NUKEMAR-705824 format. One record per atom (N, C-alpha, C): x, y, z. Coordinates in steps of 0.05 Angstrom, whole numbers, plus 5000, padded with zeros to 4 digits. Atoms other than C-alpha are relative to their C-alpha. Example, Ala and Ser with C-alpha at 12.3 -4.5 7.8 and 13.67 -1.06 7.14 Angstrom:
501849765000 524649105156 501850245000 498449764999 527349795143 498550225014 
This chain:
497449934990 085510536065 501949774994 498150215007 091610156038 501849935023 498250094978 095209746090 502649894987 497550105011 102609596077 500149705002 499950295000 103508866058 502749915011 497650124988 108908396084 502550074984 497749945017 113608526024 500950295004 499349724995 113409276035 501550045026 498749984974 115309196108 502849884998 497450125002 121108736089 502050184985 498349825015 123809226037 500750245017 499549774983 123109806086 502149935021 498150084980 126909416139 502849964989 497350035012 132509246091 501250264993 499049735005 133109976072 501150135026 499149904974 133810156146 502749875008 497550154994 139109616156 502350094982 497949915019 142809866094 501250265010 498949744991 143510576122 501649975025 498550054975 145810306189 502749874994 497550145007 151009836158 502050184987 498249835015 153910376114 501750175020 498549834981 156010776176 502049845016 498250164983 159410196212 501649804985 498750215016 161509716157 503050074996 497149955003 169109656157 501649754996 498650265004 170908916149 498949894974 501050055027 170408786075 501149744988 498950215018 171208216026 501450154978 498449865020 176608415978 498749974972 501350025026 173708585909 501549814981 498850205018 174908065855 502250124982 498049885018 178808545810 502750025013 497449994985 184208625864 500949725008 499450264990 183807915889 501449824980 499050195019 185307555824 503050044993 497249945006 192207895817 501849825018 498550184981 194707515879 498149935023 502150084981 189207155917 501249925027 498850094975 194006865969 500750235019 499349774983 195707565994 497750075019 502349934983 188707616025 499049765017 500950244986 188206906053 501849945024 498450074976 190406716124 501449744995 498450245003 195906196127 499749815024 499950174976 195005946198 497650035018 502249964981 189206256236 497750164987 502449875009 182106456219 498950185022 501349814981 179207076253 497550114986 502449905012 172007266240 498749794983 501650205014 166906926195 500849924972 499650055028 169706976125 501649754994 498350235005 175006426131 499549785020 500550194979 172006036188 499349724989 500650275007 171905286182 501749884977 498450115021 177105206127 501949795011 498550244991 180804546132 502950075008 497149944995 187904836129 500450195024 499849814978 186305306188 499049875026 501350124976 183304796237 502049955023 498050054979 189804676275 499850215022 500049784981 189205366308 497550005017 502550014985 182105216332 500549885028 499450124975 185004776387 501750205017 498449804986 190005326405 498250225012 501949804990 184205816412 498649915026 501350104975 180905366464 502050005023 497949984980 187505326501 500350295011 499849724992 187806086502 497550095014 502549944986 180506126524 500249925029 499650094973 182205716585 501850205016 498249814987 188006186602 498650275005 501549744998 183506796590 498149995023 502050024978 178106546638 501350015027 498650004974 183406486693 500850285009 499249724993 184807236691 498150125021 501949904980 178607376731 498049785006 501750244994 175606746762 497250065007 502849944991 169507106789 498150034976 501649985025 167207196716 499749724989 500550275011 164006556692 500050014969 500250025029 164106316620 497350114990 502749915007 156706466619 499850304997 500149705001 157907206633 501350104974 498749925025 162607256573 498249944976 501950075022 157706896528 497850204999 502249804999 152207376551 501050274989 498949745010 156707976536 500249994969 499850025030 158007716465 497349994987 502749995011 150607606454 499050284999 500849725000 149508326473 501350164978 498649865022 154508536419 499449884972 500350145025 152108056365 499050174977 501249845021 147708526326 501950224991 498149785007 152809096329 502349894984 497650115014 158508636308 499349914972 500750085027 154708366248 500050234980 500149765018 154009076220 502850084991 497349935009 161609126214 500849864974 499350155023 161708616158 498450094976 501349885024 160108836087 498249794986 501750205012 156808176069 498449855022 501650154981 151307786103 501449765010 498650234988 154407296151 498049775004 501950224999 151006616145 499949855026 500050144974 152806386215 497550065017 502249964983 147006286262 500950155025 499449844977 146506656328 502149875018 498150134982 150106136371 502749974988 497450035013 155606006320 501450264998 498749745002 156806746311 501150095027 499149934973 157206866386 502449845009 497750174994 161906276395 502550104986 497749895015 166406566341 501050255013 499149764987 166507246375 501649945025 498750064975 168406926441 502749874996 497450155004 173806436416 502150184987 498149835015 177006916366 500850245017 499449764984 176507516412 501849945024 498450084977 179307166474 502849924991 497350085011 185006886431 501750254995 498549765007 187107576406 500750155026 499549844975 186307926474 502149865017 498150154983 190107376511 502850014988 497449995014 195707366459 501350275004 498949734997 196608126461 500850065028 499449944971 196308166537 502449845010 497750164992 201307596545 502650134992 497649885010 206407926502 500550285012 499749744987 205108606534 501249975028 499050054972 206708296602 502849895000 497550144998 212507836587 501950064977 498349945023 215108036518 500949744987 499150235015 218307566468 502149845015 497750134988 224607416508 499249845024 500750144976 221207226573 497449854997 502550145005 215106896541 500249715008 500250284993 212706206561 500949834977 499050175022 216805726519 498249764995 501950225003 211405196530 497450094986 502449895013 206205656500 500049914970 500150105028 203905366432 500450224979 499749785019 204106056400 502550175006 497749834993 209006506437 502649855001 497550164999 213905936445 501049934973 499150065028 214405866369 499950264984 499949745013 216806506336 499049994971 501050025028 215006246266 497050025000 503049994999 207706136286 499150285009 500749734991 207506796324 500250214978 499649815022 210307176264 497849974980 502050045020 205306866217 497250095010 502549914989 199506996264 499850305000 500049704999 201607726271 499150124973 500849905026 200707816196 497249914993 502750105006 194407386191 497950185013 502049844987 190807826241 500050294990 500149745013 192308436197 498849984972 501450035025 188708146136 497350135002 502549855000 182608556117 497649815005 502250184997 178107946114 500149845026 499550164977 180807676179 499950175025 500349804978 178308196229 497649955017 502349984982 173908246290 499650295007 500449734991 170608896311 501550065025 498449934976 175009256361 498450025025 501749994977 169109356406 499749745015 500150274988 169008606418 502549965017 497550034985 176308596439 500050185025 500149814978 175209206482 498249905023 501950104980 169208896518 501349765015 498850234986 172908246533 502350085018 497749914984 179208596558 499150155025 501049844977 175209066603 498749825021 501350184982 171308486633 502149835016 497950174988 177608066647 502050165016 497949844987 182108636669 498850285006 501449744996 177609206696 501850215013 498249814986 183209526737 502750044987 497549985015 188609496684 500650294995 499249725004 192510146681 500650064971 499349955028 195010066610 497649934982 502350065017 189310136560 500649784980 499550225018 188309546515 500950094973 499149915027 189209966452 503050065000 497149964999 196210146476 501549734999 498750265001 197809416487 499949894971 500250095028 195209256417 502050154982 498149855016 199509816388 502849895005 497450114994 205609536424 500449734987 499850275012 204108846395 501250024972 499249985028 205409106325 502550174996 497749825002 211409556341 502449864986 497750145012 216409016320 499849994969 500350005029 213409046250 500750274988 499449725010 214809796245 502250115017 497849914983 221709966271 499950295006 500149724995 220210706266 497650085017 502549934986 213910656307 500450125027 499549884974 217210876371 500550304999 499649715003 218311566342 497550145010 502349854990 213812096373 498550114976 501749905021 208112236326 497450105013 502449894989 201712626337 497649834992 502350175007 197412076306 499149835023 501350174980 192711766356 497349924991 502750085006 186311386352 498949895027 501250094975 181611266411 498949724997 501050284999 179010586432 497349994986 502750005012 172010776409 500050084971 499849935029 174211056342 501149764984 498750225014 178310436325 498049794992 501950195011 174509946281 501049715003 498850274998 179309346282 503050035000 497149984997 186709176287 501350124975 498849885024 188209346214 499550305000 500649714999 184810016224 501950145021 498149894980 189210126286 502750044988 497449985013 195609996247 499950224979 500349795021 193110436190 500150285011 500149734989 191711036234 502550065017 497849954981 197510946283 502650074985 497349975013 203310896234 500050084971 499949965029 201110986163 498650264991 501149755008 196911616162 501950235007 498349774993 200712276159 498950165023 500949824978 200512716220 499450274988 500649735011 198013436212 502550144989 497549875009 205313676206 501049894974 499050125025 206513196148 498250044977 501849955022 200613416107 501050234982 499249795018 202313816044 498050235001 501849775000 199414516039 500650174976 499649805021 198415045987 499249924973 500850095026 195614635930 497050014998 502950005005 188714785905 499449804978 500750215019 185214235866 499950114972 500449895027 183614695808 502650084987 497449925011 190914905800 502049774998 498250235000 193814205806 499749844975 499950175024 195813855743 501849765006 498550244991 197813155762 501449874976 498350135020 203512905718 501849815015 498450204986 206812265739 503050044994 497149965003 214312315751 501249764986 498650215016 219411905713 501349805019 498750214984 223311295737 502550115013 497749914985 229111345785 502450054982 497749965018 234311255729 499650254983 500549765017 231011785685 500350265017 499749774983 230712265744 502950055007 497149974994 237912125761 501450134976 498849885024 239812295689 499250294997 500949725002 235912945696 501050175023 498849854979 239813145757 498749975028 501450044974 235212895813 501649795015 498750194983 238712565871 498049865019 501750154981 235912055920 501549975026 498850034973 237112025995 498049875019 501650134979 234511646055 499050225019 501149814980 229812056099 500549885027 499250104974 233011956167 497850045020 501949984978 228811826228 497149944993 502750075009 222811576189 499849714991 500150285009 224210836182 497349885006 502750124997 217510496170 497850204996 502149805005 213711156164 500350104972 499249955028 213911146089 498650234987 501349775012 209411746078 501650255002 498349764996 214912226099 501950054977 498349955024 217512336028 500250304995 499549725004 220613016014 501650054975 498449915022 223413385954 501350275008 498649774991 228713885975 502350064981 498049915020 232914275924 499949804977 499950195022 235013725876 500049715010 499950274988 234013115922 497249925010 502450134989 228112655936 500949835023 499450154976 228512396007 497749825006 502150204996 224711756020 500849825024 499450184977 224311356086 500749724990 499150275007 227510676084 497649805003 502150215000 222810096067 501349734998 498950275001 224709386084 498049824987 501850175016 221708896034 500749715005 499650294996 220808166052 497649854989 502150175010 216007596039 497250095008 502649924990 210407926078 499150284990 500549735008 210808616047 497650034981 502249985020 206208485988 497349965013 502550064987 200708186031 499150245017 500749784983 200908766081 499150244983 500849785017 200709296026 497449954986 502450065014 195208945988 497550035018 502349974981 190708916049 499550285008 500349724994 192009636067 498750154977 501249885023 190409845996 497149934997 502850095002 184109425995 498250145021 501549864979 181909736061 499450294991 500549735009 182810436032 497950014978 501850005023 179210265967 497149945008 502750084992 173309926001 498750205019 501049814981 172610466054 499150264986 500749765015 171610996000 500950255013 498849774986 176211476035 500650224979 499449785018 177412166005 503050004994 497150005003 184912096016 501049715001 498950285002 188411445995 503050015003 497249954995 195111536028 501849774992 498450235006 197810836022 500049944970 500250045029 195210765950 501750204986 498349805013 198611415932 502949945003 497250084997 205211175961 500849784981 499450225019 204810545919 500250124972 499849885026 203610985858 502650154997 497449875001 209711395875 502249804994 497950205004 214110775880 499749864973 500450125026 211010485817 501150184978 498949815019 213011115780 503149995000 497150004997 220111085807 501349744991 498850265006 221110345794 498749884975 500850135025 220510085723 501849764993 498150215007 226709645718 501649935025 498350074978 231609295764 502150205005 498049794996 236409865752 498950225018 501349804982 231410335786 500149905029 499850114973 231209865846 502850025011 497249994991 238809845848 500750285009 499449724993 239210605850 498850065028 501249954974 234310645909 501349835022 498850184980 237610055944 502750125008 497449894993 244510375940 499850265016 500349754985 241711015970 498749945028 501150084974 238910626030 497050035003 502949965000 231710746010 498549735001 501250275000 230110005998 502049805012 498550234990 232609416038 498749754988 501250225016 231508825993 500449735015 499950264987 229908206034 499249784982 500850205019 227507845972 502449894985 497650105013 234507785944 500450104972 499849935029 233007955871 498650274996 501149745005 231908675849 497649984980 502250045019 227408425793 497449935014 502450074984 222608145845 498750255013 501049754988 222008825879 498750174978 501249855023 220709145811 497249894993 502550135006 215208645796 497950055022 501849954977 212208745866 498650264997 501249745001 211109485858 498450054974 501449965025 208909445785 497349865001 502650144999 203308955803 498250095023 501749914977 200909275868 497850204991 501949805009 197309825829 498049904980 501950105019 193409365783 497250015011 502949984992 185809495787 499750165026 500149834976 187010025840 499650294991 500549725006 184310745838 501650175019 498549814984 189011295862 498250245007 501549764993 186711945893 499650184976 500349815022 183912475847 502250215003 497749825001 188913015828 500150215021 500149804979 186513505881 500749895027 499550124973 187713005938 502449824999 497650175002 193812625913 502150105019 498349914978 198612635971 502750114990 497349915010 204912735929 499850204976 500349815022 202113255881 502150225000 498049794998 206813795906 502849894992 497450125006 212813325902 500249954970 499950055029 211013115831 500450264984 499849745014 210213845810 502850115003 497349904996 216914045840 502149854984 498150165015 220613465808 499850064970 500349955028 217613605740 501150284992 498949735006 219414345744 503049994998 497150035000 226614155761 500949874974 499250145024 227013675702 499550164975 500649835023 224014195655 502150214995 497949805004 229914655665 502449884985 497950125017 234914515609 502850035013 497449964988 240714795650 500749765018 499450224982 240014235701 500749754984 499450245017 239913695646 502750034988 497449955013 245914015612 502349955019 497950044981 250014025675 500449715007 499850294995 248413295689 501449864978 498750125023 250413095619 503050075000 497249924999 256813495626 501649845021 498650154979 258713155691 500249704992 500050285006 256812465665 502049944977 498450055024 260412525598 502950085002 497349904999 266612905618 501349995027 498850014973 267512855693 499149755015 501050244987 265312145706 502249845015 497950134985 272111955736 502050215009 498049814991 277712295775 502050074978 498149945021 282412235716 498950194979 501249815018 277412595672 500150295011 499949744987 277213165721 502950115000 497249925000 284813185726 500850094972 499449935028 285413195650 498750274993 501349755006 280413755646 501450245013 498749784986 283914175698 502850054987 497449965014 290614055663 499750154974 500549865025 287814265597 499250295004 500849724994 284514875628 502450165009 497649864991 291115065662 501850074976 498349955024 294914985596 498850224983 501349805015 289715405561 500350285012 499749744987 290115955613 502950104997 497249925003 297815965610 500550104972 499749925028 297516005534 498850274996 501449745003 292516575539 501650225013 498449804987 296816945589 502550074984 497649955016 303016855546 499450174975 500949855024 299217105485 499550305007 500649724992 296817725523 502650165005 497449864995 303917895546 501550064974 498649965026 306617805476 498850234985 501449785014 301318265447 500650275014 499449754985 302518775502 502850104995 497249915005 310018775490 500350114972 499949905027 308818885416 499150294998 501149735000 304819515430 501350185020 498749844980 309419765485 501850214986 498449795013 312620455464 503049985006 497149994997 320120525453 500850215020 499449814979 323220855515 501650244989 498349785011 328021285471 498450194983 501449845020 323421515416 497150055008 502949974992 316521415449 498249914979 501750105022 314121095385 499349715006 500950284996 310020445391 501149834978 
């Protein structure tokens, strides 16, 4: 009888761990192909959260701030000792490790310490702002009292590689505030509302505390996924022929107009094509836009989702924007608010975001209906002819006045000619002869 040797048992155990990790893994290292385009977009500037960037020299300043926040956190419920929180984190250690797509080299104690320090820092920061807000915040607080640091931290904790499992945050908040009426996930949502001015709009998108994987996942589901009412319908994959639309200037020359989709500021998936107009929600672009988009795209790509909504949006904008003239057209229509100053920088931004990125297949591409409708409109020669007529002959008020004057003169001449001809054929009243 063959007994399984030690190597067989190790391989079998690794296979079991593999199947378990695949179901929970959601905190990824960004693939090299995407990272090399702009590595800084995935690197935290001020605070390290989680194991991937832990211990870096340029992030050590915040480690002292984390200890300061841990002291404040422990005061929320004095009957809970530090030992009880450490024990809770030990209980979550194995589960938390499975959220990371690469083996974390930290030992048990170091990993548990990281969960405690980073988790208490995030929970305390979110709860402080939920209670006092920015205006009434403690000005002596090393983070809330400095809007520059707070702003940078807000974006750092949305980096894909800079995440903690949400179950860790949930456990810490429930232990420190067991009778809190406002769920922690609602407080976390409110923390990021200032980043999305349209987030206060009523939407049907919700995610439960137990479904949420981490803070980036919360933002992704809360504000960036389309609600059921925003999902396109009526396109079958087998009947969909995905043809990329032309640039904004080319579409404008073909009779397509652009307009701002009102009431959807920040909810950039609400793009519509109605009659001859593409309506796009306003997007404010600043120094943090590229990093946020790149991390959202990386999250979609690594998660192997069937629908890549953010990636598809980037493809839409990449199609529309080829030159600074395209950016100017969208900016004048209120679709883009350029906080970078130079339209060429916005053009470069969107042209590079799609490098080494896979879009949805043609049956799941979010804007397939829009692309099809735009191409059908552009294929009608009558639309192109009318646009050329307006551009070449009616591009100014004086051109229109000249045309109307010429048309009036032509009509008067025609009327005069008709009366002359009619008088020639009019019969003589005496003889009755024409």
